[in-house]
A tleap script that builds the chain and sets N, CA, C and O, in Angstrom:
source leaprc.protein.ff14SB
mol = sequence {
  NMET GLY ASP ASP ARG ALA THR GLU THR ASP
  ARG THR ARG ILE GLU HIE VAL PHE VAL LEU
  ARG LEU TRP ARG GLU PRO GLY ALA ALA PHE
  GLY GLY VAL ARG GLY THR VAL LEU GLU VAL
  MET SER ASP ARG ARG PHE ALA PHE SER SER
  LEU ALA ASP LEU ALA ASP TYR LEU HIE LEU
  ARG LEU ASP ARG THR CPRO
}
set mol.1.N position { 136.196 128.145 86.375 }
set mol.1.CA position { 135.313 127.195 87.103 }
set mol.1.C position { 134.025 127.898 87.467 }
set mol.1.O position { 133.810 129.079 87.193 }
set mol.2.N position { 133.145 127.070 88.129 }
set mol.2.CA position { 131.929 127.546 88.645 }
set mol.2.C position { 132.018 128.338 89.806 }
set mol.2.O position { 133.039 128.301 90.493 }
set mol.3.N position { 130.992 129.100 90.119 }
set mol.3.CA position { 130.924 130.074 91.237 }
set mol.3.C position { 130.134 129.207 92.379 }
set mol.3.O position { 128.958 128.872 92.235 }
set mol.4.N position { 130.915 128.886 93.525 }
set mol.4.CA position { 130.345 128.113 94.481 }
set mol.4.C position { 129.616 128.886 95.670 }
set mol.4.O position { 129.211 128.319 96.684 }
set mol.5.N position { 129.504 130.224 95.423 }
set mol.5.CA position { 128.928 131.035 96.442 }
set mol.5.C position { 127.368 130.702 96.454 }
set mol.5.O position { 126.802 130.623 95.363 }
set mol.6.N position { 126.691 130.516 97.552 }
set mol.6.CA position { 125.300 130.296 97.603 }
set mol.6.C position { 124.528 131.613 97.920 }
set mol.6.O position { 124.910 132.383 98.802 }
set mol.7.N position { 123.452 131.823 97.174 }
set mol.7.CA position { 122.688 133.074 97.477 }
set mol.7.C position { 121.982 132.858 98.800 }
set mol.7.O position { 121.971 131.772 99.381 }
set mol.8.N position { 121.378 133.985 99.251 }
set mol.8.CA position { 120.518 133.879 100.422 }
set mol.8.C position { 119.386 132.963 100.121 }
set mol.8.O position { 119.033 132.138 100.963 }
set mol.9.N position { 118.778 133.067 98.930 }
set mol.9.CA position { 117.596 132.206 98.622 }
set mol.9.C position { 117.995 130.712 98.611 }
set mol.9.O position { 117.228 129.842 99.023 }
set mol.10.N position { 119.242 130.447 98.115 }
set mol.10.CA position { 119.625 128.939 98.189 }
set mol.10.C position { 119.619 128.487 99.571 }
set mol.10.O position { 119.038 127.446 99.877 }
set mol.11.N position { 120.307 129.294 100.535 }
set mol.11.CA position { 120.457 128.866 101.890 }
set mol.11.C position { 119.176 128.647 102.739 }
set mol.11.O position { 119.114 127.840 103.667 }
set mol.12.N position { 118.163 129.446 102.328 }
set mol.12.CA position { 116.895 129.288 103.016 }
set mol.12.C position { 115.915 128.451 102.385 }
set mol.12.O position { 114.869 128.213 102.989 }
set mol.13.N position { 116.124 127.977 101.246 }
set mol.13.CA position { 115.172 127.081 100.559 }
set mol.13.C position { 115.015 125.808 101.165 }
set mol.13.O position { 115.985 125.094 101.420 }
set mol.14.N position { 113.774 125.469 101.422 }
set mol.14.CA position { 113.511 124.097 102.014 }
set mol.14.C position { 112.802 123.301 100.810 }
set mol.14.O position { 111.819 123.713 100.195 }
set mol.15.N position { 113.476 122.083 100.582 }
set mol.15.CA position { 112.895 121.213 99.455 }
set mol.15.C position { 112.228 120.029 100.156 }
set mol.15.O position { 112.685 119.561 101.199 }
set mol.16.N position { 111.154 119.570 99.564 }
set mol.16.CA position { 110.458 118.388 99.871 }
set mol.16.C position { 110.446 117.402 98.742 }
set mol.16.O position { 110.481 117.805 97.580 }
set mol.17.N position { 110.397 116.096 99.044 }
set mol.17.CA position { 110.383 115.142 97.984 }
set mol.17.C position { 109.179 114.202 98.324 }
set mol.17.O position { 109.003 113.641 99.405 }
set mol.18.N position { 108.438 114.132 97.294 }
set mol.18.CA position { 107.207 113.289 97.343 }
set mol.18.C position { 107.172 112.208 96.283 }
set mol.18.O position { 107.610 112.499 95.170 }
set mol.19.N position { 106.739 111.093 96.488 }
set mol.19.CA position { 106.436 110.069 95.571 }
set mol.19.C position { 104.900 109.836 95.404 }
set mol.19.O position { 104.207 109.431 96.337 }
set mol.20.N position { 104.409 110.115 94.161 }
set mol.20.CA position { 102.939 110.204 93.851 }
set mol.20.C position { 102.588 109.046 93.173 }
set mol.20.O position { 103.229 108.787 92.155 }
set mol.21.N position { 101.551 108.166 93.586 }
set mol.21.CA position { 100.887 107.166 92.801 }
set mol.21.C position { 99.590 107.599 92.498 }
set mol.21.O position { 98.848 108.018 93.387 }
set mol.22.N position { 99.250 107.535 91.328 }
set mol.22.CA position { 97.820 108.152 90.904 }
set mol.22.C position { 97.081 107.139 89.932 }
set mol.22.O position { 97.698 106.541 89.050 }
set mol.23.N position { 95.888 107.003 90.123 }
set mol.23.CA position { 95.136 106.023 89.192 }
set mol.23.C position { 93.624 106.464 89.043 }
set mol.23.O position { 93.045 107.112 89.916 }
set mol.24.N position { 93.096 106.099 87.980 }
set mol.24.CA position { 91.666 106.393 87.842 }
set mol.24.C position { 90.915 105.155 88.268 }
set mol.24.O position { 91.313 104.028 87.976 }
set mol.25.N position { 89.861 105.378 88.939 }
set mol.25.CA position { 88.927 104.248 89.277 }
set mol.25.C position { 88.157 103.709 88.103 }
set mol.25.O position { 87.581 104.494 87.350 }
set mol.26.N position { 88.118 102.390 87.906 }
set mol.26.CA position { 87.389 101.976 86.706 }
set mol.26.C position { 85.915 102.274 86.695 }
set mol.26.O position { 85.234 102.008 87.685 }
set mol.27.N position { 85.384 102.830 85.589 }
set mol.27.CA position { 83.980 103.245 85.528 }
set mol.27.C position { 83.672 104.613 86.193 }
set mol.27.O position { 82.547 105.109 86.147 }
set mol.28.N position { 84.691 105.179 86.793 }
set mol.28.CA position { 84.420 106.452 87.396 }
set mol.28.C position { 84.271 107.632 86.457 }
set mol.28.O position { 84.988 107.606 85.457 }
set mol.29.N position { 83.519 108.582 86.603 }
set mol.29.CA position { 83.430 109.793 85.788 }
set mol.29.C position { 84.612 110.576 85.925 }
set mol.29.O position { 85.363 110.426 86.888 }
set mol.30.N position { 84.839 111.482 84.930 }
set mol.30.CA position { 86.046 112.415 85.030 }
set mol.30.C position { 86.300 113.002 86.385 }
set mol.30.O position { 85.399 113.621 86.949 }
set mol.31.N position { 87.437 112.848 86.921 }
set mol.31.CA position { 87.722 113.290 88.294 }
set mol.31.C position { 87.831 112.205 89.133 }
set mol.31.O position { 88.428 112.376 90.196 }
set mol.32.N position { 87.346 111.054 88.855 }
set mol.32.CA position { 87.378 109.775 89.729 }
set mol.32.C position { 88.663 109.379 89.936 }
set mol.32.O position { 88.930 108.272 89.468 }
set mol.33.N position { 89.601 109.996 90.539 }
set mol.33.CA position { 90.965 109.593 90.662 }
set mol.33.C position { 91.125 109.153 92.183 }
set mol.33.O position { 90.320 109.518 93.039 }
set mol.34.N position { 92.194 108.363 92.449 }
set mol.34.CA position { 92.623 107.941 93.777 }
set mol.34.C position { 94.158 107.813 93.719 }
set mol.34.O position { 94.722 107.670 92.635 }
set mol.35.N position { 94.849 107.865 94.910 }
set mol.35.CA position { 96.281 107.873 94.871 }
set mol.35.C position { 96.727 107.836 96.258 }
set mol.35.O position { 95.973 107.877 97.230 }
set mol.36.N position { 98.081 107.752 96.296 }
set mol.36.CA position { 98.791 107.962 97.554 }
set mol.36.C position { 100.000 108.826 97.308 }
set mol.36.O position { 100.552 108.828 96.208 }
set mol.37.N position { 100.437 109.592 98.360 }
set mol.37.CA position { 101.672 110.315 98.392 }
set mol.37.C position { 102.501 109.808 99.544 }
set mol.37.O position { 102.058 109.650 100.682 }
set mol.38.N position { 103.761 109.561 99.155 }
set mol.38.CA position { 104.785 109.365 100.105 }
set mol.38.C position { 105.692 110.588 100.354 }
set mol.38.O position { 106.322 111.106 99.432 }
set mol.39.N position { 105.738 111.018 101.572 }
set mol.39.CA position { 106.764 112.169 101.812 }
set mol.39.C position { 108.132 111.373 102.164 }
set mol.39.O position { 108.281 110.742 103.211 }
set mol.40.N position { 109.034 111.479 101.227 }
set mol.40.CA position { 110.278 110.532 101.430 }
set mol.40.C position { 111.019 110.887 102.704 }
set mol.40.O position { 111.458 109.920 103.327 }
set mol.41.N position { 111.242 112.095 103.211 }
set mol.41.CA position { 112.035 112.303 104.301 }
set mol.41.C position { 111.497 111.824 105.648 }
set mol.41.O position { 112.229 111.490 106.580 }
set mol.42.N position { 110.158 111.815 105.678 }
set mol.42.CA position { 109.483 111.434 106.958 }
set mol.42.C position { 108.748 110.157 106.861 }
set mol.42.O position { 108.122 109.741 107.836 }
set mol.43.N position { 108.785 109.497 105.720 }
set mol.43.CA position { 107.998 108.288 105.373 }
set mol.43.C position { 106.580 108.407 105.725 }
set mol.43.O position { 105.916 107.394 105.947 }
set mol.44.N position { 106.051 109.640 105.793 }
set mol.44.CA position { 104.642 109.859 105.982 }
set mol.44.C position { 103.814 109.536 104.605 }
set mol.44.O position { 104.218 109.884 103.495 }
set mol.45.N position { 102.683 108.871 104.821 }
set mol.45.CA position { 101.929 108.441 103.613 }
set mol.45.C position { 100.497 109.163 103.810 }
set mol.45.O position { 100.006 109.380 104.918 }
set mol.46.N position { 99.931 109.483 102.648 }
set mol.46.CA position { 98.640 110.129 102.555 }
set mol.46.C position { 97.812 109.472 101.457 }
set mol.46.O position { 98.303 109.430 100.329 }
set mol.47.N position { 96.594 108.951 101.677 }
set mol.47.CA position { 95.887 108.419 100.672 }
set mol.47.C position { 94.742 109.451 100.344 }
set mol.47.O position { 94.226 110.052 101.287 }
set mol.48.N position { 94.345 109.673 99.130 }
set mol.48.CA position { 93.395 110.664 98.720 }
set mol.48.C position { 92.421 110.032 97.631 }
set mol.48.O position { 92.741 109.087 96.910 }
set mol.49.N position { 91.285 110.629 97.610 }
set mol.49.CA position { 90.320 110.077 96.632 }
set mol.49.C position { 89.847 111.204 95.694 }
set mol.49.O position { 88.910 110.997 94.923 }
set mol.50.N position { 90.488 112.416 95.746 }
set mol.50.CA position { 90.288 113.465 94.733 }
set mol.50.C position { 91.577 114.380 94.560 }
set mol.50.O position { 92.463 114.502 95.406 }
set mol.51.N position { 91.535 114.927 93.467 }
set mol.51.CA position { 92.655 115.957 93.218 }
set mol.51.C position { 92.703 117.133 94.194 }
set mol.51.O position { 93.721 117.728 94.549 }
set mol.52.N position { 91.427 117.379 94.579 }
set mol.52.CA position { 91.373 118.548 95.614 }
set mol.52.C position { 91.956 118.075 97.017 }
set mol.52.O position { 92.617 118.820 97.740 }
set mol.53.N position { 91.654 116.811 97.310 }
set mol.53.CA position { 92.282 116.396 98.537 }
set mol.53.C position { 93.844 116.373 98.345 }
set mol.53.O position { 94.570 116.752 99.264 }
set mol.54.N position { 94.309 115.971 97.269 }
set mol.54.CA position { 95.762 115.991 97.028 }
set mol.54.C position { 96.439 117.352 97.249 }
set mol.54.O position { 97.421 117.523 97.971 }
set mol.55.N position { 95.776 118.339 96.516 }
set mol.55.CA position { 96.112 119.751 96.523 }
set mol.55.C position { 96.149 120.293 98.064 }
set mol.55.O position { 97.087 120.960 98.501 }
set mol.56.N position { 95.101 119.949 98.764 }
set mol.56.CA position { 95.018 120.354 100.123 }
set mol.56.C position { 96.031 119.814 101.015 }
set mol.56.O position { 96.511 120.505 101.914 }
set mol.57.N position { 96.408 118.503 100.787 }
set mol.57.CA position { 97.539 117.973 101.607 }
set mol.57.C position { 98.790 118.596 101.273 }
set mol.57.O position { 99.511 118.902 102.223 }
set mol.58.N position { 99.254 118.886 99.915 }
set mol.58.CA position { 100.343 119.369 99.608 }
set mol.58.C position { 100.509 120.810 100.092 }
set mol.58.O position { 101.606 121.221 100.470 }
set mol.59.N position { 99.400 121.585 100.078 }
set mol.59.CA position { 99.455 122.984 100.529 }
set mol.59.C position { 99.687 123.046 102.069 }
set mol.59.O position { 100.336 123.952 102.592 }
set mol.60.N position { 99.130 122.050 102.738 }
set mol.60.CA position { 99.457 122.071 104.228 }
set mol.60.C position { 100.823 121.594 104.468 }
set mol.60.O position { 101.504 122.162 105.322 }
set mol.61.N position { 101.313 120.556 103.765 }
set mol.61.CA position { 102.788 120.231 103.970 }
set mol.61.C position { 103.752 121.281 103.661 }
set mol.61.O position { 104.717 121.569 104.370 }
set mol.62.N position { 103.408 121.873 102.485 }
set mol.62.CA position { 104.509 122.890 102.045 }
set mol.62.C position { 104.413 124.207 102.812 }
set mol.62.O position { 105.369 124.982 102.771 }
set mol.63.N position { 103.348 124.495 103.486 }
set mol.63.CA position { 103.298 125.776 104.316 }
set mol.63.C position { 103.898 125.472 105.644 }
set mol.63.O position { 104.069 126.454 106.367 }
set mol.64.N position { 104.211 124.447 106.056 }
set mol.64.CA position { 104.828 124.105 107.352 }
set mol.64.C position { 106.307 124.384 107.350 }
set mol.64.O position { 107.020 123.936 106.452 }
set mol.65.N position { 106.791 125.121 108.347 }
set mol.65.CA position { 108.165 125.385 108.484 }
set mol.65.C position { 108.789 124.398 109.573 }
set mol.65.O position { 108.176 124.106 110.600 }
set mol.66.N position { 110.006 123.930 109.276 }
set mol.66.CA position { 110.583 122.990 110.321 }
set mol.66.C position { 110.925 123.627 111.676 }
set mol.66.O position { 111.397 122.938 112.580 }
savepdb mol mol.pdb
quit
């Protein structure tokens, strides 16, 4: 059968679940995207108007410790 022992990495890993909605604005040049992110566990929502804003948001959320 399988080995049920968790490694130290498994016990300390923190997972985040996000739902991403992404769309291109009609007539926008390359990079003209908008979207929303839902952080499932907290029901926190974030709207963004560039991929850089999305990356900044995810970076901030993933760097936080509980």
